[in-house]
C-alpha positions, 0 to 999 in steps of 0.5 A: 319309353321316355320323353324326348327333347329336340331344340330348333333355333334359326330361320325357317327354311333355306339360308337367304340371310348370311348373318344367320347360321341357324336354319330350321328345315323339315329335313333337320327336324326329321334328323333331330327326331330320328336321333332322339331314339324311341320315345312316347312323348316329344318336347320341342323347344323353338326359337325362330324369327320366322322364314319360309311359309311353306317350310313352316307348314311342312314342319307343323304337319310333320310334328302333328303326324308323329302319333305321340303327344307333342309339346312345343315350348317357345323361347326368345322369339316365336315370330311369323311362321314360327308361330304356326310351328308352335301350334303343332303342340297338342291342345294344352301343350303349347307354351312360351317361357315368361320372357318369350314373345310371339308375333303374327303378321301378313306374309310378304315376299318378292318376285321377278317378272312382268306385270302378269307375274306380279299379279300372280304373285300378289294372288299367291300372297293374298291366298296365303294371308287368308289361309293363315288368318283362317287357321289363327281364327280356328285355333283361337275361336276368333273371327277371321276378320279380327285375326286379319286386322292383327296380322295387318298391324303386325302384332306382338304378344307377350306370353300372357297376352298370347295365352289370353287370345288363345295362341298359347296354353300356358307359361313354361316356368323357368324352374322346370326347364331341364339343364340342356334347355337352360344352356340353350337359352343362356349360351351362344347358340341363340346369338349365333343367329346375329351377325358376329361382328355386331355381337362383338361391337355391342354387348347387349344385342337386341333380338332381331324382330323377324329380320325387320331391322335388316330387311334391306341388307337381307334383300341386298344379300339375296340379290348378290347371291342371285347375281353370283349364281347368274355369273357362275352359270351361263345357262341360267337366264331367270333367277328362281322365285324365292319361297314365300317369306314371312317377316315384319315388313310391309305387304308387297308393293303390288299387293298393297296397290291392289288393296289401295285400289280396292279401297278407292273403288269402294269409297267411290261406290259409297260416294255415289250411293250417298249422292244418289240418296241426297238427290232422292232426299232433296226431291222428297223434301220439295214434294213435301213442301209443295204438299204442305203449301197446298194443304195450307191453301185448302185450310185457308179456304175452309177457314174463309167459308167458316167465317162467312157462315159465322156472319150469317144471322141465326134464323128463329123457326118460331118467328112469324114468316114475312109475307111478301106484300102484294102490289097495290093498284094505283089510281092510274091503273099501275101497280105499286111494288115499293113494299116488295122491293123493300123486303128484297133489299132487307134480305139481300143485305145479309148476304153481301 
């Protein structure tokens, strides 16, 4: 048996955007694989701006379960959920052509309903965001927090940059492409994903960045399709919620509000902690000042006592002791204490 090749080009999942004629679904991939006949190796060529997250995971899982070596070559654009399909390539078999680009970002979508419905949908988006971040982190051997930041910023990678971070294994050299792939790259099939009227009006049509340039038109077209469905079916009261989509657009408003609220709560918490720490520090500073003042007072008292001791006369132990003079009796029978009084005054003068 030999190697088989299939070519996937278009939006992943259902046809929500009328300007695109190419769609990649699990059914179309199974049909392409079946039509390729018996093979012991499969090479998948992929060009997609992304689309349905659920459909993209299903295609990824299906290709991984074929039981044969699978190589995936990204050509043109491999954006959003298409980057997950690219990971169906076995280790060492994930390629981008030299001019191709890869993009990862947070999933986004929309829903109709009340506040409870919006909150539930926000939880679905957040869960899918975490799932993607953990998957990217696992295959790139990178921390999930880093991948979440790259997804939040909607990061585009050239072929060499995708290799460096670990999302791609190698660049598929153009001179090794089969003739069918060269025709696929340079023919009209790639441009069939763009509005034909725009293609006629402009020769050099820029590649659409995962529907970001026409997000509003895409939403308007989706609304018109739903409105037509409501008018055509009187029994329909509530339009079905679309599948979770990936596109380079901001996070759903509810999801963004939840994120901002969480950040605001965290900032309030940090501010309260800082104020409490400042109050404690101020109280400690006051206590320290009081202790320093008390210590200064004690040191001054000690210094005064030391000074007083310095001023006392030195006592010579060899000096003859002074003997208090005995009072002398006067002629009239009284005693004379003048000598004793003089000794007491001389001693007290040293203590004043």
